[in-house]
C-alpha positions as CSV (number, residue, x, y, z in Angstrom):
1,X,71.3,104.3,98.3
2,X,73.2,104.9,101.2
3,X,77.1,103.8,102.2
4,X,77.3,103.1,106.1
5,X,81.0,104.5,106.6
6,X,83.5,103.3,109.2
7,X,82.4,105.5,111.8
8,X,78.9,104.1,111.0
9,X,77.8,107.3,109.6
10,X,75.4,107.0,106.3
11,X,75.9,109.2,103.2
12,X,74.8,108.7,99.9
13,X,76.5,106.2,97.0
14,X,78.8,108.5,95.0
15,X,81.0,106.1,92.3
16,X,83.1,109.5,92.0
17,X,84.7,108.4,95.3
18,X,85.3,104.6,93.4
19,X,86.5,106.2,90.2
20,X,89.2,108.8,91.9
21,X,90.4,105.3,94.2
22,X,90.8,103.2,90.7
23,X,93.2,106.4,89.0
24,X,95.1,106.7,92.1
25,X,95.5,103.2,91.3
26,X,97.1,103.6,87.9
27,X,93.6,103.0,85.9
28,X,92.4,104.9,82.7
29,X,90.0,107.2,83.1
30,X,87.6,105.0,81.0
31,X,88.9,101.7,82.6
32,X,88.0,103.9,86.2
33,X,84.5,104.7,84.7
34,X,83.9,101.5,83.3
35,X,84.7,99.7,86.6
36,X,83.0,101.6,89.1
37,X,79.7,101.3,86.9
38,X,79.8,97.8,87.0
39,X,79.9,98.4,91.2
40,X,77.1,100.8,91.0
41,X,75.1,98.3,89.0
42,X,75.6,95.7,91.0
43,X,74.6,97.4,94.3
44,X,71.8,98.7,92.3
45,X,70.4,95.1,91.4
46,X,71.0,93.6,94.9
47,X,68.0,96.0,95.7
48,X,69.7,97.3,99.1
49,X,68.9,100.6,100.4
50,X,72.2,100.4,102.8
51,X,75.7,99.0,101.9
52,X,79.1,99.0,103.8
53,X,82.1,100.2,102.5
54,X,83.2,97.0,103.5
55,X,80.9,95.7,100.6
56,X,82.0,98.5,98.4
57,X,85.6,97.4,98.6
58,X,85.2,93.9,98.4
59,X,83.2,94.5,95.0
60,X,85.7,96.8,93.5
61,X,88.8,94.4,94.7
62,X,86.9,91.6,93.3
63,X,86.5,93.1,89.9
64,X,89.4,95.1,89.3
65,X,91.6,91.6,90.1
66,X,90.0,90.3,86.8
67,X,90.9,93.2,84.6
68,X,94.3,94.7,86.5
69,X,95.9,92.7,89.2
70,X,99.0,95.2,89.8
71,X,96.2,97.7,89.9
72,X,94.2,95.5,92.3
73,X,97.2,95.1,94.7
74,X,97.2,99.0,94.5
75,X,94.2,100.5,94.9
76,X,94.1,97.5,98.2
77,X,97.2,99.4,99.4
78,X,96.0,103.5,99.1
79,X,92.5,102.2,100.9
80,X,94.8,101.1,103.8
81,X,96.2,104.6,104.1
């Protein structure tokens, strides 16, 4: 699965990037790994070959708001930097 980055280039999907962003938002290792797996599974099930960085961000925030609204706010602020 490929991710279309902000500059239009393609890169192989890497769930560790999601995990790192979630860890910086205050989640535990286990919470970050679990949520990143949910995001990855969602996109695998969608059968899309290419996904945009916006789709990933939207899905991460959607799931994170359910689990930890404070961390969701921190993640959104972290991603703006």
